[in-house]
LUMBAVO-307973 format. One line per field, with one value per residue (C-alpha): residue number from 1; x, y, z; residue in three letters. Coordinates in steps of 0.5 Angstrom, whole numbers, plus 500, padded with zeros to 3 digits. Example, Ala and Ser with C-alpha at 12.3 -4.5 7.8 and 13.67 -1.06 7.14 Angstrom:
% residues 2
k <- c(1	2)
x <- c(525	527)
y <- c(491	498)
z <- c(516	514)
r <- c(ALA	SER)
% end
This chain:
% residues 286
k <- c(1	2	3	4	5	6	7	8	9	10	11	12	13	14	15	16	17	18	19	20	21	22	23	24	25	26	27	28	29	30	31	32	33	34	35	36	37	38	39	40	41	42	43	44	45	46	47	48	49	50	51	52	53	54	55	56	57	58	59	60	61	62	63	64	65	66	67	68	69	70	71	72	73	74	75	76	77	78	79	80	81	82	83	84	85	86	87	88	89	90	91	92	93	94	95	96	97	98	99	100	101	102	103	104	105	106	107	108	109	110	111	112	113	114	115	116	117	118	119	120	121	122	123	124	125	126	127	128	129	130	131	132	133	134	135	136	137	138	139	140	141	142	143	144	145	146	147	148	149	150	151	152	153	154	155	156	157	158	159	160	161	162	163	164	165	166	167	168	169	170	171	172	173	174	175	176	177	178	179	180	181	182	183	184	185	186	187	188	189	190	191	192	193	194	195	196	197	198	199	200	201	202	203	204	205	206	207	208	209	210	211	212	213	214	215	216	217	218	219	220	221	222	223	224	225	226	227	228	229	230	231	232	233	234	235	236	237	238	239	240	241	242	243	244	245	246	247	248	249	250	251	252	253	254	255	256	257	258	259	260	261	262	263	264	265	266	267	268	269	270	271	272	273	274	275	276	277	278	279	280	281	282	283	284	285	286)
x <- c(500	503	502	502	502	502	503	499	492	495	500	494	490	496	497	489	490	496	493	485	484	488	483	483	485	484	481	481	475	472	478	482	477	475	483	483	478	480	474	478	485	487	493	494	492	492	494	491	492	498	494	493	487	482	482	480	473	470	465	464	458	453	455	460	465	468	474	473	478	475	474	467	470	472	466	462	467	468	462	456	453	453	451	447	444	450	454	448	449	457	456	452	458	461	466	471	476	473	470	477	479	473	470	464	469	470	462	461	466	464	456	453	446	447	452	450	452	448	441	443	446	440	436	440	441	448	453	459	465	469	476	480	487	482	478	472	465	459	454	447	447	441	444	450	448	447	446	450	457	456	456	457	464	468	474	479	476	476	471	474	469	462	458	452	448	448	442	436	431	432	435	435	437	436	437	434	439	439	444	446	453	457	451	450	443	437	434	435	432	434	429	432	427	428	423	424	422	418	421	423	428	428	433	432	438	438	432	433	439	441	439	433	428	421	419	411	413	417	411	406	410	411	404	402	408	406	412	410	409	411	405	405	402	395	395	392	398	403	401	400	407	410	406	409	416	415	412	418	423	425	427	429	429	436	439	438	431	425	422	416	419	424	417	414	421	421	414	416	422	419	413	418	423	417	415	422	423	416	419	425	421	416	422	425	431	431)
y <- c(500	507	513	520	526	532	539	543	543	543	538	534	535	533	526	525	526	521	516	517	510	513	513	520	520	526	524	517	516	511	509	507	503	499	498	495	490	488	491	495	494	500	501	508	512	520	523	530	532	537	541	548	550	544	547	554	557	564	568	568	571	570	563	560	556	550	547	539	538	543	538	537	540	547	547	547	552	557	556	554	561	561	554	552	546	543	545	541	535	536	536	530	526	520	522	528	524	523	530	532	528	527	532	534	533	526	525	527	522	516	518	514	515	515	521	526	532	530	532	539	540	538	543	549	548	547	547	541	544	539	540	536	538	540	545	546	545	546	541	542	538	535	533	530	523	517	511	508	510	513	520	525	526	523	519	524	529	531	534	541	545	545	552	553	559	564	563	567	563	558	551	545	538	532	524	518	513	507	512	519	519	514	512	511	515	510	516	524	530	537	543	550	556	562	567	573	568	564	558	551	546	539	533	526	521	514	513	511	509	517	523	525	532	532	537	536	537	543	546	545	548	554	555	553	556	563	567	573	571	564	561	553	549	546	539	537	541	538	531	533	535	529	525	528	528	520	519	522	517	510	506	499	494	493	491	499	499	497	501	502	505	510	513	514	517	521	524	525	529	533	535	537	541	545	547	549	553	557	558	561	566	567	569	574	570	571)
z <- c(500	498	503	499	504	500	504	499	496	489	491	493	487	483	487	486	479	478	483	482	486	492	498	502	509	514	521	519	524	518	514	519	522	515	515	522	520	514	510	505	502	498	493	496	502	500	507	507	514	512	507	511	506	508	516	514	515	513	510	503	499	503	505	511	507	512	509	509	514	519	525	529	535	531	527	534	537	532	526	531	530	523	522	528	525	523	529	533	529	530	537	537	534	538	543	544	541	535	534	535	529	524	520	515	509	512	513	506	503	507	505	510	510	518	517	522	518	512	514	516	510	506	510	510	502	503	497	496	493	489	486	482	478	472	476	481	481	487	487	492	497	495	489	492	494	490	495	501	500	493	491	485	486	481	482	481	485	493	497	498	503	504	503	508	507	513	517	516	522	527	525	529	529	533	533	536	538	544	548	549	546	542	538	530	529	529	525	525	523	521	520	518	517	512	516	511	505	509	507	510	509	512	512	514	516	517	514	507	502	502	506	504	504	506	500	501	509	507	503	508	514	509	509	516	520	524	521	524	532	532	535	537	531	532	534	527	524	528	526	519	519	522	518	511	514	516	509	505	509	506	512	512	518	521	528	530	529	525	519	523	529	524	521	528	531	525	526	533	532	526	531	536	531	529	536	538	531	533	540	537	533	539	543	538	537	529)
r <- c(UNK	UNK	UNK	UNK	UNK	UNK	UNK	UNK	UNK	UNK	UNK	UNK	UNK	UNK	UNK	UNK	UNK	UNK	UNK	UNK	UNK	UNK	UNK	UNK	UNK	UNK	UNK	UNK	UNK	UNK	UNK	UNK	UNK	UNK	UNK	UNK	UNK	UNK	UNK	UNK	UNK	UNK	UNK	UNK	UNK	UNK	UNK	UNK	UNK	UNK	UNK	UNK	UNK	UNK	UNK	UNK	UNK	UNK	UNK	UNK	UNK	UNK	UNK	UNK	UNK	UNK	UNK	UNK	UNK	UNK	UNK	UNK	UNK	UNK	UNK	UNK	UNK	UNK	UNK	UNK	UNK	UNK	UNK	UNK	UNK	UNK	UNK	UNK	UNK	UNK	UNK	UNK	UNK	UNK	UNK	UNK	UNK	UNK	UNK	UNK	UNK	UNK	UNK	UNK	UNK	UNK	UNK	UNK	UNK	UNK	UNK	UNK	UNK	UNK	UNK	UNK	UNK	UNK	UNK	UNK	UNK	UNK	UNK	UNK	UNK	UNK	UNK	UNK	UNK	UNK	UNK	UNK	UNK	UNK	UNK	UNK	UNK	UNK	UNK	UNK	UNK	UNK	UNK	UNK	UNK	UNK	UNK	UNK	UNK	UNK	UNK	UNK	UNK	UNK	UNK	UNK	UNK	UNK	UNK	UNK	UNK	UNK	UNK	UNK	UNK	UNK	UNK	UNK	UNK	UNK	UNK	UNK	UNK	UNK	UNK	UNK	UNK	UNK	UNK	UNK	UNK	UNK	UNK	UNK	UNK	UNK	UNK	UNK	UNK	UNK	UNK	UNK	UNK	UNK	UNK	UNK	UNK	UNK	UNK	UNK	UNK	UNK	UNK	UNK	UNK	UNK	UNK	UNK	UNK	UNK	UNK	UNK	UNK	UNK	UNK	UNK	UNK	UNK	UNK	UNK	UNK	UNK	UNK	UNK	UNK	UNK	UNK	UNK	UNK	UNK	UNK	UNK	UNK	UNK	UNK	UNK	UNK	UNK	UNK	UNK	UNK	UNK	UNK	UNK	UNK	UNK	UNK	UNK	UNK	UNK	UNK	UNK	UNK	UNK	UNK	UNK	UNK	UNK	UNK	UNK	UNK	UNK	UNK	UNK	UNK	UNK	UNK	UNK	UNK	UNK	UNK	UNK	UNK	UNK	UNK	UNK	UNK	UNK	UNK	UNK	UNK	UNK	UNK	UNK	UNK	UNK)
% end
């Protein structure tokens, strides 16, 4: 196994162009587990830990650009106010040790349907920046995922960053698991509101072959939400919103939960998310 360790972004892209089969490694929280368990034996590893550009973040044309190597811990500490739901998801990841190493770029590269960062990126309308020696392109998060472990990223491309729109309203994230920490989500849900435009965005995790949006639920919430005063929804409206979110899921039965339980949990998370967003609007937090 070859080990490639460039110290510049240009060098990393050149190395990926020359060895497209090389597996990128940043925090290694997923890749090294697969190597240790013998599930993967790549011909080459592309170490990105020495590339400084990947660890940077900042404002860019109405977005917050988060480099693919920004750790979950840094995201929570430094970027939380600019990407609230994403920071909430990062805060829920595993243990402090894993949060110090893992990154949103690694989450995107692995493309597990249970990845905690995916629902907030979908809900917020984020872009994924992909780069190769031939150029750079930006893909909406809603178009990035193709299936478990599969994305639109080409073999010669690397995930460079995510661009999250500046928040224009409350954002929440929640997940269900058998315990409060060190757990893979049985199901997760994110909700992001744009109060000025009266729009809603959703993200569903661990309930389909890819992270999903609940578009019918978004349209319903946009019509029914009290954008001016933040009143709590009626029981009927809350129930309908939960049902629409659950109906958008495509879950399976597995060792972590049944499809029926996942749909039920999603409906509960959706109703609670509406109530939390309403309380924030009502309290003048947007």
